[in-house]
C-alpha positions, -999 to 999 in steps of 0.1 A, spaced: 0 0 0 29 24 7 42 18 -28 7 23 -43 2 56 -23 36 68 -35 27 60 -71 -6 79 -67 13 109 -53 37 109 -83 7 108 -106 -7 138 -88 25 158 -93 25 149 -130 -12 158 -133 -6 192 -117 22 199 -142 0 187 -172 -29 209 -160 -8 240 -168 -8 229 -205 -39 245 -219 -49 219 -246 -45 191 -221 -64 209 -194 -92 218 -218 -95 182 -230 -92 163 -197 -103 190 -171 -71 182 -152 -71 213 -130 -107 206 -119 -99 169 -113 -70 179 -90 -83 211 -73 -121 211 -77 -142 230 -69 -162 204 -51 -198 208 -39 -206 211 -2 -219 178 13 -229 156 28 -238 135 -3 -245 99 -13 -217 97 -39 -223 78 -72 -194 74 -97 -193 62 -133 -169 66 -162 -187 63 -195 -220 77 -209 -236 43 -205 -226 39 -169 -238 75 -160 -271 70 -178 -276 40 -156 -266 60 -125 -291 87 -134 -319 60 -133 -305 45 -101 -304 80 -85 -341 86 -95 -352 52 -80 -332 57 -48 -349 91 -43 -383 73 -48 -376 43 -26 -356 57 3 -374 80 28 -354 112 35 -329 103 9 -297 124 12 -285 146 -16 -269 127 -45 -237 135 -63 -227 118 -95 -191 122 -107 -175 111 -140 -140 115 -155 -152 126 -189 -161 162 -197 -187 153 -224 -204 129 -200 -204 157 -173 -222 180 -198 -248 152 -204 -254 149 -167 -257 187 -162 -283 189 -190 -303 159 -177 -327 179 -155 -323 153 -128 -326 162 -91 -289 156 -85 -256 174 -82 -228 165 -106 -191 174 -111 -159 161 -126 -145 131 -107 -116 138 -83 -82 126 -94 -71 95 -75 -42 112 -56 -37 116 -19 -38 154 -21 -70 156 -41 -89 128 -22 -83 145 12 -97 178 -1 -126 161 -20 -137 140 10 -134 170 34 -158 191 12 -182 165 -1 -184 144 31 -197 113 13 -221 91 33 -214 62 9 -199 55 -25 -218 37 -53 -195 25 -81 -209 16 -115 -195 -15 -132 -157 -16 -127 -145 18 -113 -124 3 -85 -101 33 -79 -77 24 -50 -78 59 -35 -116 60 -36 -118 27 -18 -92 36 9 -107 70 15 -141 55 21 -127 29 44 -110 55 66 -142 77 66 -168 52 78 -169 25 105 -192 5 82 -181 -7 48 -195 22 28 -187 12 -8 -211 -6 -31 -206 -20 -66 -236 -22 -89 -239 -39 -123 -203 -49 -116 -177 -61 -141 -143 -73 -129 -110 -84 -145 -84 -75 -119 -73 -47 -96 -40 -32 -84 -47 -35 -47 -66 -62 -28 -64 -45 6 -89 -18 -2 -117 -44 -8 -124 -42 29 -144 -10 21 -170 -30 1 -203 -35 19 -224 -46 -11 -216 -59 -46 -238 -73 -74 -220 -84 -105 -233 -88 -140 -223 -124 -145 -210 -155 -127 -176 -150 -143 -173 -114 -129 -184 -127 -95 -158 -156 -95 -129 -132 -105 -137 -108 -77 -144 -134 -51 -111 -151 -58 -93 -119 -47 -114 -111 -16 -112 -123 19 -142 -145 30 -160 -117 49 -161 -96 17 -167 -125 -7 -199 -133 12 -214 -99 3 -210 -104 -35 -239 -117 -56 -249 -119 -93 -273 -91 -100 -274 -88 -138 -269 -57 -160 -286 -27 -144 -289 -9 -177 -321 -30 -178 -334 -15 -145 -359 10 -161 -374 -19 -181 -375 -41 -149 -394 -14 -130 -418 -7 -159 -431 -43 -159 -434 -41 -197 -434 -74 -216 -411 -81 -245 -430 -76 -278 -416 -74 -313 -422 -40 -331 -455 -39 -350 -453 -31 -387 -416 -22 -387 -405 0 -415 -367 -4 -409 -351 -36 -420 -318 -31 -401 -305 -5 -377 -268 -3 -372 -266 10 -336 -237 29 -320 -211 25 -347 -178 42 -345 -162 56 -377 -133 33 -370 -157 4 -378 -165 19 -412 -151 -9 -434 -172 -35 -416 -203 -12 -416 -199 -5 -453 -198 -42 -463 -230 -49 -443 -248 -18 -455 -240 -27 -492 -253 -62 -486 -286 -48 -473 -289 -22 -500 -283 -49 -526 -314 -66 -513 -334 -33 -514 -337 -31 -476 -342 0 -456 -312 8 -434 -307 32 -405 -273 41 -391 -269 56 -356 -233 68 -351 -219 65 -316 -205 101 -318 -224 130 -333 -191 146 -344 -186 116 -368 -220 120 -385 -206 140 -414 -178 114 -419 -204 87 -423 -225 109 -446 -196 118 -469 -184 82 -471 -219 69 -479 -222 94 -507 -188 86 -520 -202 50 -525 -230 66 -545 -256 54 -519 -288 73 -514 -286 90 -480 -317 104 -463 -321 120 -428 -341 102 -401 -371 100 -396 -373 96 -434 -369 59 -443 -367 45 -478 -361 10 -493 -327 8 -509 -315 39 -490 -296 47 -458 -313 69 -432 -287 87 -410 -295 97 -374 -278 130 -365 -293 138 -330 -291 122 -296 -322 107 -280 -337 90 -310 -325 55 -305 -357 41 -290 -378 58 -317 -357 40 -343 -357 6 -327 -394 7 -322 -396 6 -360 -368 -19 -366 -369 -56 -376 -333 -62 -367 -303 -44 -351 -266 -48 -353 -247 -33 -323 -215 -13 -328 -183 -14 -308 -181 -51 -317 -163 -49 -351 -130 -36 -336 -106 -54 -313 -99 -22 -293 -135 -10 -287 -160 -24 -263 -194 -37 -275 -222 -12 -268 -256 -17 -252 -272 -48 -268 -299 -48 -240 -316 -18 -255 -328 -35 -287 -334 -68 -269 -358 -53 -244 -377 -37 -273 -381 -71 -290 -357 -64 -319 -337 -93 -332 -302 -83 -323 -267 -92 -336 -232 -83 -325 -199 -86 -343 -169 -109 -336 -156 -89 -307 -173 -84 -273 -146 -66 -252 -160 -56 -218 -189 -80 -219 -175 -112 -233 -189 -136 -207 -224 -121 -210 -223 -121 -248 -211 -157 -249 -240 -167 -226 -266 -148 -247 -253 -164 -279 -254 -199 -263 -290 -193 -252 -300 -181 -286 -308 -146 -274 -281 -128 -294 -267 -136 -328 -229 -131 -333 -211 -127 -366 -177 -143 -370 -171 -118 -398 -192 -95 -420 -193 -122 -446 -219 -139 -423 -242 -109 -423 -265 -118 -451 -271 -153 -438 -271 -145 -401 -295 -164 -378 -321 -142 -362 -329 -149 -325 -363 -163 -317 -383 -137 -298 -396 -165 -275 -361 -172 -263 -355 -135 -257 -386 -133 -236 -377 -163 -215 -341 -151 -209 -351 -115 -200 -378 -128 -176 -350 -145 -156 -329 -113 -158 -358 -93 -145 -361 -114 -114 -323 -113 -108 -321 -75 -112 -352 -69 -91 -339 -90 -62 -304 -74 -63 -319 -39 -64 -341 -46 -34 -310 -58 -14 -291 -27 -26 -318 -4 -12 -318 -23 21 -280 -19 23 -282 19 16 -310 24 42 -288 7 68 -258 28 58 -277 61 58 -292 54 92 -256 51 105 
């Protein structure tokens, strides 16, 4: 731990120096991450890295406020400036700020100002300084992991701060349990992927879209996946299908549009849909609207070794036959299980696209019924844990 704290101190010094370089500070908000300002607590502190994790945390924050009487103020932090902007514009009844740098200097100042009652970590954000700071702050284990994913961590000692953990899969659970002492391991359970939590609470049944006008939606594709996307798009257009492309990043929309036109493909703007044409989505917040009119979906992030597969649960819960590419970084065990159960289809290469097997909606319904029960039970236990923690 001494070596780890020294390394964190060195990182802090390097970060302070880098924060003086304007382009770096503008891109990564280094000065804010090191020096704040931080909001005045006490807060229940929720932390996530990516947009997907923070969307999940916004839902969790809303449900906590509904389900816990006299719920404390909630703070959500993230490392990414674009995600922070999304949180600030969400209209939710929360406070949000850039996440503190995991250095001794910063964490002391952050904890003193924010006075966190507890820390809720989304997926795999096991920062050593966050864990050790919470362990020193509270007599009770005050850290919880929700919708957890786990590969490995630098430090095992800080796991003593964990009071509750629900992991996405049995593989994630086994990896974490193998590195924890028995008293911590006993608190870890399988709780599924909490991106499904709004659907779980809605009690909606899985139903395929009625009279879909879109043959295939390519969902959350990066421009770095362009070559794979182009081959699949050409295959669909050759069969006079209607295609919708939803880029992962809005700043890449024009790149997609220009490349499609260079291929002499007909490009229209969503919500216009046309057989033999590509409809391009250029605004956030339209994914559900598109999927409700789609027969099939292909999920991006899965056609590159270096990216992580994006949210395949969203089309599944809307009853859309869903396919992923050959790579499932970040969710491999879950994707493997879904493919085995016939819930997801996985392409070995884009050559398989035209003859891909489409999942049976009945299998999707059965699998998600089990997921609903798993998530509902783990959420109930999470609320009970938080209520005990808040009461002191």
